[in-house]
N, C-alpha and C positions, 0 to 999 in steps of 0.2 A: 609461455615459453617462446622466446625470441631466438631464432637460430640465424647465424651468419649464412650468407649465400655461399654455395659450394664453389671451390676453385675448379674451373673447367679442366678435366683430364680425360684422356682416352682410357678405355677399359676400366670404367669406374662404376661401382654399384652404390655410390654415395653412402658409405658406411658411417660417415660423419667426421672422419679425420680431416678432410679438406675444409671443413667448416670451423675447425678449432683455431686457437690463437696462432698456432704455428702450422699452417697447412703444408709446409715443406716436409713434415713428418711422414707424409704419404710415401716419400721416396724410400723409406726403410720399412714402413708398416704395411704397405699394400701387397696383397696376395698376387696381384696381377702384374707386378714389376719383376721381382726376382725372389720368389719364395724359397725359404730354406726349411723344409719340413724336417729333415733329420736333426738339424740344430735345434729347432723349436721343440721337437718331441723330446730331445734330451733335457732341455731346459724345463719343460712342463712336467714330464712324466718320469724323468730320470733315465730314460732309455729310448732308443728308436724302435720302430715297428719291426717285428720279426717276419718270418715267412709264413706260409699257410694263409689262414684267414686274416692275420694281422697285415699282410701285404695289401689286402683289399681295404680293411676297415680301420687300420691304425692301431696303436697300442691298446690292448684290452686286458683287464684283469678278470672280469666276469661278464657274462652275457646272459640275458634273460628275455623271455616273453613276459609281459606284465600288464596288469590292469588294476585300477583302484577298485576295491570291493564295493564301495559306494560311489559310483560315478558322479562327477561334479556337473551341476547344471551349466549348460552353455559351453562345455568343453568340446574340443575337436574330437577327442577320443574319450578317455575317462578323466583326464585332468592331471596326469602325473607331473607334467612339466611345471605347471603353476603350483601344484601341491608341494613339490620339492622346495620351491622358492618361498612359499608362504610359511613352511615349517622353519626355514632358516630365520625368517623375521620373527615368528612366534617364539622361538627359543632364544632370541636375542643374539644369535650367531652373527648376523649382519645388521648394518644400520639401514640399508636400502637395497632394493632390487632394481636394476636397470633393464627395462624390457619394452615391449610394444603393446600399445592399447589401440583401439579403433579411433579413427578421427571422428570428431563430433558430427561432421556433415556426411561421412561416407563410412559405413561399417566395414567395408573391404579395405580401406586405406590405413596402413599402419602409421602410428605416431609414437615416437619414443617418449618414455615416461620414467620417472624415478618414483618407486612405490615404497612406502615405509610402514603401511598398515597391512598386516596379513590378510585381513578381510578384503582389502582393496585389490588383491591379486585376482579376484574374480573378473575384474575389468580386462585382464590380459588373456582370458580364455578365448579359444577359437582361432580360426585361421584368417590371416590377412594376406593380401598380395600387393606388392609394390615396394619401391625403395624407401627407406626411412633412415635418417642419419643418427642411428642409435648412439654411436660413440661420442657425438658432439656433447652429449649430456654428462660425459665424464668431468668436464670442467665445472658444470653446475654441482656435481657431487662433491668436488673438491671445495667449492665455495661454501657448501652446506656443512663441511667438516666431516663428511662420511669417509671413514677410513676402513670400514669393513663392508665390502660390497659383493653382491651377487649379480651376475649378468646372464641374461638369456639371449642367445643370438644364433644367427646362421653362420656358416663357415667363413665367409669373407669378412664378416664383422669380428669373429673370434680370432682369426689370424692377426688382424690389425691390433686387437686388444692385447693379445699376448706379446706382440712386438713392443707395445707401449707400456706394458705392465710394470717394468722395473722403474719407469720414470713417474709413476702415478702416486708414489708414497703411500700405498695401501698397506694396512696391517694384515689384511686377509682378503682373498679374492676367491669366490666360488663361481665356476663357469658351467652353466647348463646349456648344452648345445642341441640344436635340432638339425637333422640332415636337411640339405637344401634340395628341393625337387624342381629346380629352375624357377627363376623369378622373371617378372616383367613389370611394366608400369601398371599402376592401378587403372589407368585409362584403357590400356590394352586388355586388361583382365575383364573390364566391363564389356568390351567388344566380344570377348570369348563367351561370356555368360549370355549375351544376346544371340549367339549362334546356337546355344544349347536350348533356349526356351524363348517363346514369344513374349513372356512376361518376366524378364530377368530380374526385375526389382523384387519379385516375390521369393527369389532364392536366398536362403539364409545360411546355407551350409554347403560346402563342396569339399570332397576328399577323394584323392586318388588311392584306391585300395589295392592290397596285395593279391586280390582275386581277379585282377585284370578288369576291374570296373570302377567307374567314377560314381560316387554316391552324391546325390543332390537331396537337400531337404528344403521344404517350402514353409512360408509363414503360416499356411493353413494346416500344417501337420503332415502333408503328403511327403512321401519318399520316392525317389526315382533312381534306378541304377542304369548306367549307360556303359556298355562294353567299350574298352579302350579303342577297339577297331572301328567303332561307330562315332568316335569323336571327330569333329570337323577340323582336324589338324591341317589338312590340305587347303582349307579355306582361309587360313591365317596368313598374314604377310610374312615374308622371309625373315624379317627382323623382329618378329614377335618376341622371341627370346633374344636378348642382346648377346653379343659375342662373348662378354664376360661369363654369362651363364652357360654358354655352349663350350667354354674352355675352362670350366672349373675343375680343379685337381683335388678337391677336398670335399667330396659329396657327403661324407659321414662325420664331419666336424671333429677331426682327429685331435685337435688341441683343447677340446672341452674336457672337463673333469668327468662328466657323464653325458652321454648322448641319448636322447629320447626320440625315437622315430618309428616309422611303420614298416620299413622294407622287409624285414625278416619276421615280422610279428604274426603273420597269418591270422589277422583279425584282432590281435592284441597289439600292444606297443612293444617295440624292440628296445631294450635297454643295454647300453654298452658302458660298463663301469670301467673307467680308464686309470684311476689312481686312488689314493687314500681319501682324497676329498670327495671323489665321486661315491666311494663306498660309504663315507660318513653321511652324505646326503640321503642315499638310499636307505641306510639303517634308520635315519630319522623318521621315516614313514612307518616304521614298525609293522604291526599287523594290519594296517590300513591297505597294504598293497599285497596282491597275490602274484607270486612268481612261479614260473614253470620253465623247463628247458626249451631251448630254441630247436625247432625241427628243420628238416630239409627234405626236398624231394624233386623229382623231375630232372631234366637235363637242359642246360642253358645254351649249349653250343649253337644250335640252329637259330634260336632267337637272336643271339648276339650277332651271328653272321648276317642274318637278314637285316638287322639294324644298321650294320656297317655298310652293307650294299646300298641301302636306302640313303644313308648319309652321304656316301660318295656321289650318288646320282643327284642329290639335292644341291651340290656344288656351292656349299656355303650357306644355304638356307635351312629350312626345317626338313627333317626326314619325311619322305613321301610315304603315305600309307594307303595308296589306292589299290583296290582289288574289286573284282566283280561283286555286286551286291548279294548275289545268291550264295557266295562263299562266306561272307562275313558271319552269318549266324552259326555256321559249322565251326569256323575257327574260334569264334567267341565261346562256343560250348566246350571246345577241346582245350583251350588255353589254361583255364584253372584246374583242369583234370590231368593234363599231360605236360604242361609247361613247368618251368622252374618255380619252386615254392620255398618259402622259408629262407634259409641261408643261401640256397641256390638262386633264389630270386634276387637277393641282395648282391650276390657275386655278379649276376648278370647285369644288374644296373651299374655296378662299378666298372665292369668291362665295357659297357656301352659308353659310359662317361669318359673313360680313358681314350677310346677310339674317337669319340666325338671331339675331344680336346685336340688330339693330334690332327685330325682331318680338317677341322675348321681353322686352326692356326696355320696349317700348311697352305690352306687356300687363301686366307685373308691377311695374315701377318707372319710369314715364315721366318722373318728375322728375329722374332720374339721367342721362337720355340726353344732355343738353347737356354734361355733364362727362365721361362715360365713352366716348363714341363719337368717335374721331379723324376728321379730315377724310378720310383715305384710305379709311376704311370706307364712308363715304357715297359716295365716288367709285366704289368697287367695286360697290356695290349699285345705283347709278343706272341702269344699262341695264335693270334689272328693275322700274323704276317705284317703287322705294323711296326716296322723297325725304323730307327733313326737313319736319316740320310746324312751326307756330309754337311757339317755345320749345324745339325739339329741339337747336338748335345755339347 
């Protein structure tokens, strides 16, 4: 696979569009230039998001906590995302799946791939961290004559895909989205792993869980849980997460047909079925998948207010999380018991992201606020006193 070099751009996550034959398509496709979520939601789902939880999560027809009854080996959770795509291939519904697989030299580095064999979807299991030009392979898919395609991607990739969709000549497109939990370069991620363990190369699995802990697994079978408050966030450079990820307005991948993530799952996966194609994909798993209602609990207000205060103090860098060492075990014990859980946890994360977007853009690129921040982000942030100033809208 030979990819063109990307065209240099500000606020770019290298989704792959700038590597395509017409890199000027970034001007209309990029989420970080002038996104039109109401227009794209109408195009994709036939309607815009409503109020209530749809204000936070985007258009939703059904919502579940879910797990595969027989978890897949090597999956980050139980393997729902890759199972959905593999089933589309097995049923002959699509010709190929565009997704990420690990780089041959670095298991944490994502590499875009077109997969045509259902069994080969096993290569796409697991978490990777870093930028990868997923959409550049759309041209290869066209060259191969694939007209029925499934794509697994993160929000900034899926927004661009949807903007390009009408020009791709596809007979059918299925989009499986994962929520983004902030991205960084693979090199930066290796630095983070080195802060977590003296032998970072032995870490084979990392997951931010909804119980306020990070789970690590090791090559020798060990497991380790680290409370969020004990993470070395304050030891990371201010630009560890790029400005793009600190100003993302689509954490839940609202333009996917189905979103598969962790935030409201409380130990399972959180499925948001957004339209008929999403329902079709979920139904395709039949009795292989176990579904249950999404729960909620706790109160999010204090956590969100604390995050906003830390973000304001960080002045454009990472939120600060310093507290006396003797307090950390107490708060770490309290968080999963009294903090927001389930849907309340997911709402909290969306309010934090809305506040983060406003504060970081106001600090770094205030002129871009009027184009980059959709109305729903302002509405989410409004209860916390973050209102637009003159020229922000």
